[in-house]
C-alpha positions as protocol buffer text, in pm:
chain_id: "A"
residue {
  index: 1
  type: MET
  ca { x: -1173 y: -141 z: -3017 }
}
residue {
  index: 2
  type: LEU
  ca { x: -1353 y: -222 z: -2653 }
}
residue {
  index: 3
  type: GLU
  ca { x: -1728 y: -246 z: -2664 }
}
residue {
  index: 4
  type: VAL
  ca { x: -1911 y: -236 z: -2336 }
}
residue {
  index: 5
  type: ALA
  ca { x: -2321 y: -286 z: -2366 }
}
residue {
  index: 6
  type: PRO
  ca { x: -2481 y: 36 z: -2220 }
}
residue {
  index: 7
  type: GLY
  ca { x: -2625 y: 31 z: -1876 }
}
residue {
  index: 8
  type: ASP
  ca { x: -2581 y: 205 z: -1500 }
}
residue {
  index: 9
  type: ALA
  ca { x: -2248 y: 369 z: -1462 }
}
residue {
  index: 10
  type: GLU
  ca { x: -2109 y: 134 z: -1203 }
}
residue {
  index: 11
  type: THR
  ca { x: -2187 y: -171 z: -1446 }
}
residue {
  index: 12
  type: GLU
  ca { x: -2038 y: 4 z: -1760 }
}
residue {
  index: 13
  type: VAL
  ca { x: -1717 y: 72 z: -1582 }
}
residue {
  index: 14
  type: ALA
  ca { x: -1721 y: -285 z: -1402 }
}
residue {
  index: 15
  type: ALA
  ca { x: -1756 y: -436 z: -1750 }
}
residue {
  index: 16
  type: ALA
  ca { x: -1469 y: -212 z: -1925 }
}
residue {
  index: 17
  type: GLY
  ca { x: -1226 y: -279 z: -1606 }
}
residue {
  index: 18
  type: ARG
  ca { x: -1300 y: -641 z: -1668 }
}
residue {
  index: 19
  type: ALA
  ca { x: -1245 y: -661 z: -2064 }
}
residue {
  index: 20
  type: LEU
  ca { x: -947 y: -454 z: -2032 }
}
residue {
  index: 21
  type: GLY
  ca { x: -818 y: -686 z: -1766 }
}
residue {
  index: 22
  type: GLN
  ca { x: -863 y: -1004 z: -1970 }
}
residue {
  index: 23
  type: ALA
  ca { x: -690 y: -799 z: -2281 }
}
residue {
  index: 24
  type: LEU
  ca { x: -417 y: -736 z: -2062 }
}
residue {
  index: 25
  type: ALA
  ca { x: -396 y: -1101 z: -1940 }
}
residue {
  index: 26
  type: GLY
  ca { x: -318 y: -1224 z: -2285 }
}
residue {
  index: 27
  type: ALA
  ca { x: -46 y: -971 z: -2333 }
}
residue {
  index: 28
  type: LEU
  ca { x: 143 y: -1047 z: -1997 }
}
residue {
  index: 29
  type: GLU
  ca { x: 153 y: -1396 z: -2087 }
}
residue {
  index: 30
  type: GLN
  ca { x: 364 y: -1304 z: -2386 }
}
residue {
  index: 31
  type: GLU
  ca { x: 747 y: -1449 z: -2306 }
}
residue {
  index: 32
  type: GLY
  ca { x: 971 y: -1159 z: -2229 }
}
residue {
  index: 33
  type: VAL
  ca { x: 697 y: -965 z: -2074 }
}
residue {
  index: 34
  type: ARG
  ca { x: 795 y: -825 z: -1751 }
}
residue {
  index: 35
  type: GLY
  ca { x: 525 y: -873 z: -1495 }
}
residue {
  index: 36
  type: HIS
  ca { x: 557 y: -590 z: -1260 }
}
residue {
  index: 37
  type: GLY
  ca { x: 614 y: -207 z: -1307 }
}
residue {
  index: 38
  type: SER
  ca { x: 509 y: 127 z: -1151 }
}
residue {
  index: 39
  type: ALA
  ca { x: 411 y: 487 z: -1242 }
}
residue {
  index: 40
  type: ALA
  ca { x: 285 y: 810 z: -1133 }
}
residue {
  index: 41
  type: VAL
  ca { x: -69 y: 845 z: -1242 }
}
residue {
  index: 42
  type: PRO
  ca { x: -179 y: 1209 z: -1241 }
}
residue {
  index: 43
  type: ALA
  ca { x: -563 y: 1337 z: -1249 }
}
residue {
  index: 44
  type: ASP
  ca { x: -736 y: 1669 z: -1223 }
}
residue {
  index: 45
  type: GLU
  ca { x: -771 y: 1606 z: -837 }
}
residue {
  index: 46
  type: ALA
  ca { x: -444 y: 1401 z: -737 }
}
residue {
  index: 47
  type: LEU
  ca { x: -159 y: 1240 z: -815 }
}
residue {
  index: 48
  type: ALA
  ca { x: -129 y: 859 z: -727 }
}
residue {
  index: 49
  type: HIS
  ca { x: 171 y: 599 z: -716 }
}
residue {
  index: 50
  type: VAL
  ca { x: 36 y: 279 z: -884 }
}
residue {
  index: 51
  type: VAL
  ca { x: 268 y: -59 z: -850 }
}
residue {
  index: 52
  type: VAL
  ca { x: 135 y: -340 z: -1081 }
}
residue {
  index: 53
  type: GLU
  ca { x: 232 y: -710 z: -1026 }
}
residue {
  index: 54
  type: ALA
  ca { x: 125 y: -996 z: -1253 }
}
residue {
  index: 55
  type: SER
  ca { x: 96 y: -1210 z: -941 }
}
residue {
  index: 56
  type: GLY
  ca { x: -221 y: -1418 z: -1033 }
}
residue {
  index: 57
  type: ARG
  ca { x: -371 y: -1305 z: -703 }
}
residue {
  index: 58
  type: PRO
  ca { x: -649 y: -1021 z: -773 }
}
residue {
  index: 59
  type: LEU
  ca { x: -607 y: -789 z: -528 }
}
residue {
  index: 60
  type: VAL
  ca { x: -641 y: -402 z: -475 }
}
residue {
  index: 61
  type: VAL
  ca { x: -443 y: -225 z: -177 }
}
residue {
  index: 62
  type: SER
  ca { x: -447 y: 131 z: -107 }
}
residue {
  index: 63
  type: ASN
  ca { x: -352 y: 365 z: 147 }
}
residue {
  index: 64
  type: VAL
  ca { x: -686 y: 550 z: 98 }
}
residue {
  index: 65
  type: ASP
  ca { x: -1037 y: 442 z: 80 }
}
residue {
  index: 66
  type: LEU
  ca { x: -1088 y: 419 z: -316 }
}
residue {
  index: 67
  type: SER
  ca { x: -1510 y: 383 z: -241 }
}
residue {
  index: 68
  type: ASP
  ca { x: -1480 y: 743 z: -140 }
}
residue {
  index: 69
  type: ALA
  ca { x: -1343 y: 847 z: -448 }
}
residue {
  index: 70
  type: ARG
  ca { x: -1552 y: 1064 z: -729 }
}
residue {
  index: 71
  type: VAL
  ca { x: -1462 y: 1095 z: -1077 }
}
residue {
  index: 72
  type: ALA
  ca { x: -1630 y: 1347 z: -1318 }
}
residue {
  index: 73
  type: GLY
  ca { x: -1916 y: 1359 z: -1082 }
}
residue {
  index: 74
  type: LEU
  ca { x: -2031 y: 998 z: -1115 }
}
residue {
  index: 75
  type: ALA
  ca { x: -2159 y: 806 z: -791 }
}
residue {
  index: 76
  type: ARG
  ca { x: -1905 y: 651 z: -523 }
}
residue {
  index: 77
  type: ASP
  ca { x: -1749 y: 330 z: -571 }
}
residue {
  index: 78
  type: ILE
  ca { x: -1667 y: 382 z: -944 }
}
residue {
  index: 79
  type: VAL
  ca { x: -1275 y: 394 z: -905 }
}
residue {
  index: 80
  type: ALA
  ca { x: -1289 y: 89 z: -669 }
}
residue {
  index: 81
  type: THR
  ca { x: -1526 y: -97 z: -897 }
}
residue {
  index: 82
  type: PHE
  ca { x: -1319 y: -27 z: -1213 }
}
residue {
  index: 83
  type: LEU
  ca { x: -967 y: -145 z: -1022 }
}
residue {
  index: 84
  type: ASN
  ca { x: -1100 y: -447 z: -858 }
}
residue {
  index: 85
  type: ALA
  ca { x: -1244 y: -546 z: -1204 }
}
residue {
  index: 86
  type: LEU
  ca { x: -958 y: -485 z: -1377 }
}
residue {
  index: 87
  type: ALA
  ca { x: -726 y: -673 z: -1086 }
}
residue {
  index: 88
  type: GLU
  ca { x: -969 y: -972 z: -1150 }
}
residue {
  index: 89
  type: GLY
  ca { x: -969 y: -976 z: -1532 }
}
residue {
  index: 90
  type: ALA
  ca { x: -592 y: -979 z: -1569 }
}
residue {
  index: 91
  type: GLY
  ca { x: -509 y: -1133 z: -1239 }
}
residue {
  index: 92
  type: LEU
  ca { x: -312 y: -847 z: -1119 }
}
residue {
  index: 93
  type: THR
  ca { x: -221 y: -726 z: -788 }
}
residue {
  index: 94
  type: LEU
  ca { x: -271 y: -336 z: -756 }
}
residue {
  index: 95
  type: HIS
  ca { x: -90 y: -93 z: -518 }
}
residue {
  index: 96
  type: VAL
  ca { x: -246 y: 233 z: -510 }
}
residue {
  index: 97
  type: ARG
  ca { x: -69 y: 525 z: -310 }
}
residue {
  index: 98
  type: LEU
  ca { x: -221 y: 869 z: -293 }
}
residue {
  index: 99
  type: ILE
  ca { x: 110 y: 1091 z: -322 }
}
residue {
  index: 100
  type: GLU
  ca { x: -59 y: 1425 z: -341 }
}
residue {
  index: 101
  type: GLY
  ca { x: -421 y: 1556 z: -390 }
}
residue {
  index: 102
  type: GLN
  ca { x: -769 y: 1592 z: -220 }
}
residue {
  index: 103
  type: ARG
  ca { x: -1040 y: 1370 z: -126 }
}
residue {
  index: 104
  type: PRO
  ca { x: -1414 y: 1507 z: -22 }
}
residue {
  index: 105
  type: GLY
  ca { x: -1377 y: 1705 z: 315 }
}
residue {
  index: 106
  type: SER
  ca { x: -989 y: 1633 z: 368 }
}
residue {
  index: 107
  type: ARG
  ca { x: -676 y: 1844 z: 342 }
}
residue {
  index: 108
  type: PRO
  ca { x: -404 y: 1762 z: 76 }
}
residue {
  index: 109
  type: ARG
  ca { x: -242 y: 1423 z: 137 }
}
residue {
  index: 110
  type: GLY
  ca { x: 113 y: 1313 z: 168 }
}
residue {
  index: 111
  type: ASP
  ca { x: 256 y: 956 z: 205 }
}
residue {
  index: 112
  type: LEU
  ca { x: 611 y: 1043 z: 376 }
}
residue {
  index: 113
  type: GLN
  ca { x: 731 y: 949 z: 733 }
}
residue {
  index: 114
  type: GLY
  ca { x: 947 y: 1176 z: 971 }
}
residue {
  index: 115
  type: ALA
  ca { x: 947 y: 1330 z: 1302 }
}
residue {
  index: 116
  type: GLY
  ca { x: 639 y: 1530 z: 1272 }
}
residue {
  index: 117
  type: ARG
  ca { x: 354 y: 1442 z: 1516 }
}
residue {
  index: 118
  type: ARG
  ca { x: 23 y: 1566 z: 1577 }
}
residue {
  index: 119
  type: ALA
  ca { x: -255 y: 1462 z: 1817 }
}
residue {
  index: 120
  type: ARG
  ca { x: -540 y: 1237 z: 1680 }
}
residue {
  index: 121
  type: ALA
  ca { x: -839 y: 1064 z: 1813 }
}
residue {
  index: 122
  type: GLU
  ca { x: -755 y: 681 z: 1830 }
}
residue {
  index: 123
  type: LEU
  ca { x: -1138 y: 598 z: 1841 }
}
residue {
  index: 124
  type: PRO
  ca { x: -1276 y: 303 z: 1603 }
}
residue {
  index: 125
  type: GLN
  ca { x: -1445 y: 472 z: 1286 }
}
residue {
  index: 126
  type: ALA
  ca { x: -1759 y: 313 z: 1127 }
}
residue {
  index: 127
  type: ALA
  ca { x: -1693 y: 232 z: 752 }
}
residue {
  index: 128
  type: LYS
  ca { x: -1914 y: 111 z: 504 }
}
residue {
  index: 129
  type: GLY
  ca { x: -2128 y: -195 z: 581 }
}
residue {
  index: 130
  type: GLY
  ca { x: -2099 y: -175 z: 936 }
}
residue {
  index: 131
  type: VAL
  ca { x: -1709 y: -309 z: 962 }
}
residue {
  index: 132
  type: MET
  ca { x: -1503 y: -88 z: 1197 }
}
residue {
  index: 133
  type: LYS
  ca { x: -1170 y: 22 z: 1147 }
}
residue {
  index: 134
  type: GLU
  ca { x: -925 y: 141 z: 1408 }
}
residue {
  index: 135
  type: VAL
  ca { x: -648 y: 376 z: 1399 }
}
residue {
  index: 136
  type: VAL
  ca { x: -291 y: 227 z: 1573 }
}
residue {
  index: 137
  type: ARG
  ca { x: -83 y: 450 z: 1699 }
}
residue {
  index: 138
  type: THR
  ca { x: 245 y: 408 z: 1882 }
}
residue {
  index: 139
  type: GLU
  ca { x: 544 y: 633 z: 2009 }
}
residue {
  index: 140
  type: ALA
  ca { x: 769 y: 326 z: 1937 }
}
residue {
  index: 141
  type: ALA
  ca { x: 752 y: 413 z: 1558 }
}
residue {
  index: 142
  type: PRO
  ca { x: 801 y: 705 z: 1349 }
}
residue {
  index: 143
  type: ALA
  ca { x: 471 y: 928 z: 1298 }
}
residue {
  index: 144
  type: PRO
  ca { x: 311 y: 1046 z: 1008 }
}
residue {
  index: 145
  type: PHE
  ca { x: 530 y: 1347 z: 834 }
}
residue {
  index: 146
  type: GLN
  ca { x: 454 y: 1652 z: 949 }
}
residue {
  index: 147
  type: GLY
  ca { x: 92 y: 1546 z: 1068 }
}
residue {
  index: 148
  type: ALA
  ca { x: 5 y: 1421 z: 694 }
}
residue {
  index: 149
  type: PRO
  ca { x: -310 y: 1255 z: 724 }
}
residue {
  index: 150
  type: TYR
  ca { x: -245 y: 843 z: 727 }
}
residue {
  index: 151
  type: SER
  ca { x: -228 y: 638 z: 1006 }
}
residue {
  index: 152
  type: GLN
  ca { x: 67 y: 413 z: 1123 }
}
residue {
  index: 153
  type: ALA
  ca { x: -151 y: 119 z: 1078 }
}
residue {
  index: 154
  type: ILE
  ca { x: -525 y: 54 z: 1091 }
}
residue {
  index: 155
  type: ARG
  ca { x: -682 y: -250 z: 1233 }
}
residue {
  index: 156
  type: ALA
  ca { x: -1001 y: -356 z: 1047 }
}
residue {
  index: 157
  type: ASN
  ca { x: -1198 y: -679 z: 995 }
}
residue {
  index: 158
  type: GLY
  ca { x: -944 y: -940 z: 1173 }
}
residue {
  index: 159
  type: PHE
  ca { x: -650 y: -774 z: 965 }
}
residue {
  index: 160
  type: VAL
  ca { x: -368 y: -508 z: 1080 }
}
residue {
  index: 161
  type: PHE
  ca { x: -273 y: -282 z: 762 }
}
residue {
  index: 162
  type: VAL
  ca { x: 43 y: -122 z: 821 }
}
residue {
  index: 163
  type: SER
  ca { x: 161 y: 180 z: 623 }
}
residue {
  index: 164
  type: GLY
  ca { x: 521 y: 127 z: 429 }
}
residue {
  index: 165
  type: GLN
  ca { x: 804 y: 201 z: 719 }
}
residue {
  index: 166
  type: ILE
  ca { x: 1149 y: 315 z: 611 }
}
residue {
  index: 167
  type: ALA
  ca { x: 1451 y: 325 z: 839 }
}
residue {
  index: 168
  type: LEU
  ca { x: 1358 y: 621 z: 1058 }
}
residue {
  index: 169
  type: ARG
  ca { x: 1367 y: 612 z: 1457 }
}
residue {
  index: 170
  type: PRO
  ca { x: 1114 y: 768 z: 1622 }
}
residue {
  index: 171
  type: ASP
  ca { x: 1139 y: 1154 z: 1671 }
}
residue {
  index: 172
  type: HIS
  ca { x: 1468 y: 1144 z: 1400 }
}
residue {
  index: 173
  type: ALA
  ca { x: 1463 y: 1297 z: 1073 }
}
residue {
  index: 174
  type: GLU
  ca { x: 1777 y: 1094 z: 945 }
}
residue {
  index: 175
  type: ILE
  ca { x: 1775 y: 764 z: 802 }
}
residue {
  index: 176
  type: VAL
  ca { x: 1944 y: 498 z: 1021 }
}
residue {
  index: 177
  type: GLY
  ca { x: 2263 y: 388 z: 839 }
}
residue {
  index: 178
  type: GLU
  ca { x: 2377 y: 363 z: 488 }
}
residue {
  index: 179
  type: GLY
  ca { x: 2365 y: 19 z: 416 }
}
residue {
  index: 180
  type: ILE
  ca { x: 2067 y: -207 z: 326 }
}
residue {
  index: 181
  type: ALA
  ca { x: 2122 y: -437 z: 625 }
}
residue {
  index: 182
  type: GLU
  ca { x: 2091 y: -173 z: 904 }
}
residue {
  index: 183
  type: GLN
  ca { x: 1807 y: 0 z: 704 }
}
residue {
  index: 184
  type: THR
  ca { x: 1627 y: -330 z: 682 }
}
residue {
  index: 185
  type: GLU
  ca { x: 1707 y: -395 z: 1056 }
}
residue {
  index: 186
  type: GLN
  ca { x: 1522 y: -65 z: 1134 }
}
residue {
  index: 187
  type: VAL
  ca { x: 1250 y: -105 z: 907 }
}
residue {
  index: 188
  type: PHE
  ca { x: 1144 y: -430 z: 1101 }
}
residue {
  index: 189
  type: ALA
  ca { x: 1197 y: -274 z: 1432 }
}
residue {
  index: 190
  type: ASN
  ca { x: 918 y: -23 z: 1368 }
}
residue {
  index: 191
  type: LEU
  ca { x: 681 y: -286 z: 1167 }
}
residue {
  index: 192
  type: ALA
  ca { x: 713 y: -506 z: 1490 }
}
residue {
  index: 193
  type: ALA
  ca { x: 641 y: -200 z: 1728 }
}
residue {
  index: 194
  type: ILE
  ca { x: 324 y: -113 z: 1530 }
}
residue {
  index: 195
  type: LEU
  ca { x: 215 y: -459 z: 1522 }
}
residue {
  index: 196
  type: GLU
  ca { x: 267 y: -491 z: 1882 }
}
residue {
  index: 197
  type: GLU
  ca { x: 62 y: -202 z: 1976 }
}
residue {
  index: 198
  type: ALA
  ca { x: -210 y: -349 z: 1728 }
}
residue {
  index: 199
  type: GLY
  ca { x: -200 y: -663 z: 1924 }
}
residue {
  index: 200
  type: SER
  ca { x: -38 y: -856 z: 1637 }
}
residue {
  index: 201
  type: GLY
  ca { x: 322 y: -937 z: 1574 }
}
residue {
  index: 202
  type: LEU
  ca { x: 545 y: -1046 z: 1311 }
}
residue {
  index: 203
  type: ASP
  ca { x: 487 y: -1395 z: 1334 }
}
residue {
  index: 204
  type: ARG
  ca { x: 111 y: -1312 z: 1244 }
}
residue {
  index: 205
  type: LEU
  ca { x: 230 y: -1156 z: 896 }
}
residue {
  index: 206
  type: VAL
  ca { x: 30 y: -1248 z: 584 }
}
residue {
  index: 207
  type: LYS
  ca { x: 172 y: -1024 z: 298 }
}
residue {
  index: 208
  type: THR
  ca { x: 447 y: -786 z: 270 }
}
residue {
  index: 209
  type: THR
  ca { x: 544 y: -553 z: -6 }
}
residue {
  index: 210
  type: VAL
  ca { x: 915 y: -462 z: -15 }
}
residue {
  index: 211
  type: PHE
  ca { x: 1029 y: -123 z: -228 }
}
residue {
  index: 212
  type: LEU
  ca { x: 1376 y: -124 z: -326 }
}
residue {
  index: 213
  type: THR
  ca { x: 1564 y: 140 z: -496 }
}
residue {
  index: 214
  type: ASP
  ca { x: 1865 y: -90 z: -593 }
}
residue {
  index: 215
  type: PHE
  ca { x: 1775 y: -484 z: -680 }
}
residue {
  index: 216
  type: GLY
  ca { x: 2126 y: -540 z: -617 }
}
residue {
  index: 217
  type: ASP
  ca { x: 2048 y: -488 z: -255 }
}
residue {
  index: 218
  type: PHE
  ca { x: 1801 y: -777 z: -259 }
}
residue {
  index: 219
  type: ALA
  ca { x: 2028 y: -1015 z: -136 }
}
residue {
  index: 220
  type: ALA
  ca { x: 2139 y: -848 z: 186 }
}
residue {
  index: 221
  type: MET
  ca { x: 1795 y: -751 z: 237 }
}
residue {
  index: 222
  type: ASN
  ca { x: 1670 y: -1098 z: 218 }
}
residue {
  index: 223
  type: GLU
  ca { x: 1944 y: -1228 z: 459 }
}
residue {
  index: 224
  type: VAL
  ca { x: 1777 y: -981 z: 730 }
}
residue {
  index: 225
  type: TYR
  ca { x: 1422 y: -1046 z: 641 }
}
residue {
  index: 226
  type: ALA
  ca { x: 1469 y: -1413 z: 683 }
}
residue {
  index: 227
  type: ARG
  ca { x: 1569 y: -1335 z: 1068 }
}
residue {
  index: 228
  type: TYR
  ca { x: 1227 y: -1167 z: 1108 }
}
residue {
  index: 229
  type: VAL
  ca { x: 933 y: -1415 z: 944 }
}
residue {
  index: 230
  type: THR
  ca { x: 853 y: -1728 z: 1060 }
}
residue {
  index: 231
  type: ASP
  ca { x: 905 y: -2073 z: 942 }
}
residue {
  index: 232
  type: VAL
  ca { x: 562 y: -1992 z: 752 }
}
residue {
  index: 233
  type: PRO
  ca { x: 696 y: -1671 z: 577 }
}
residue {
  index: 234
  type: PRO
  ca { x: 398 y: -1426 z: 468 }
}
residue {
  index: 235
  type: ALA
  ca { x: 351 y: -1375 z: 89 }
}
residue {
  index: 236
  type: ARG
  ca { x: 575 y: -1111 z: -67 }
}
residue {
  index: 237
  type: ALA
  ca { x: 617 y: -863 z: -338 }
}
residue {
  index: 238
  type: THR
  ca { x: 961 y: -720 z: -422 }
}
residue {
  index: 239
  type: ILE
  ca { x: 952 y: -411 z: -629 }
}
residue {
  index: 240
  type: GLU
  ca { x: 1256 y: -164 z: -751 }
}
residue {
  index: 241
  type: VAL
  ca { x: 1161 y: 180 z: -750 }
}
residue {
  index: 242
  type: SER
  ca { x: 1361 y: 502 z: -865 }
}
residue {
  index: 243
  type: ALA
  ca { x: 1334 y: 687 z: -537 }
}
residue {
  index: 244
  type: LEU
  ca { x: 1192 y: 652 z: -139 }
}
residue {
  index: 245
  type: PRO
  ca { x: 1151 y: 916 z: 97 }
}
residue {
  index: 246
  type: SER
  ca { x: 1444 y: 1083 z: 299 }
}
residue {
  index: 247
  type: GLY
  ca { x: 1654 y: 863 z: 51 }
}
residue {
  index: 248
  type: ALA
  ca { x: 1600 y: 547 z: 194 }
}
residue {
  index: 249
  type: LYS
  ca { x: 1720 y: 266 z: 46 }
}
residue {
  index: 250
  type: ILE
  ca { x: 1410 y: 20 z: 146 }
}
residue {
  index: 251
  type: GLU
  ca { x: 1056 y: 52 z: 229 }
}
residue {
  index: 252
  type: ILE
  ca { x: 826 y: -200 z: 376 }
}
residue {
  index: 253
  type: GLU
  ca { x: 435 y: -207 z: 394 }
}
residue {
  index: 254
  type: ALA
  ca { x: 251 y: -522 z: 560 }
}
residue {
  index: 255
  type: ILE
  ca { x: -57 y: -694 z: 638 }
}
residue {
  index: 256
  type: ALA
  ca { x: -106 y: -925 z: 949 }
}
residue {
  index: 257
  type: LEU
  ca { x: -344 y: -1112 z: 1115 }
}
residue {
  index: 258
  type: ALA
  ca { x: -498 y: -899 z: 1437 }
}
residue {
  index: 259
  type: GLY
  ca { x: -439 y: -1037 z: 1762 }
}
């Protein structure tokens, strides 16, 4: 039974997340326990895809600002506080992707890519604590699907955070190639175009996450992947998933140093 000393909501949530993480850490160390997994997590307001990796490197990565999330009328930061404490307690890397739902003041979200485009401001936006985030947008890579409210990439605090890329060409709705090698080539073409627009490049990658629909494609993917990373390759997680948008075999999201 988990018991947390009473206090303000944020303190209690952080303590609960940390305690749960510490409990998970022991279980994850058991022989035969798989150190990664994913699930679709429903809530009243949204549906999220959560990928968990027992990496030993506490980190929470999301395609939305979790500090703006509200749960049951509680103050902001509760979701972010809980997930960060959970990741710290268990040594987890958590990838949280909002698939469908709403956030305050926004339309329902989607996280697919395709040929649809919409005009959007490319001005820097102020975030909490005075940190600036800048939308990165290029015509040389696929636009957000049907105007979905996510960016190709965000440049913030010295880093470039690139949304997951699949093997689509700009202004095309069909996946490039049937094989994993050709699709991986197109994914890297998209990543390179977006990073170039951000003033960065593939040589400045620090972390990638590779999603495969079939782990049997790993070797062929890895052969192409190795040609695009430098002698100091980025950290990487490779995760098998049940399906990807548009029937793609591979999706890669990335974090790079800004130029």
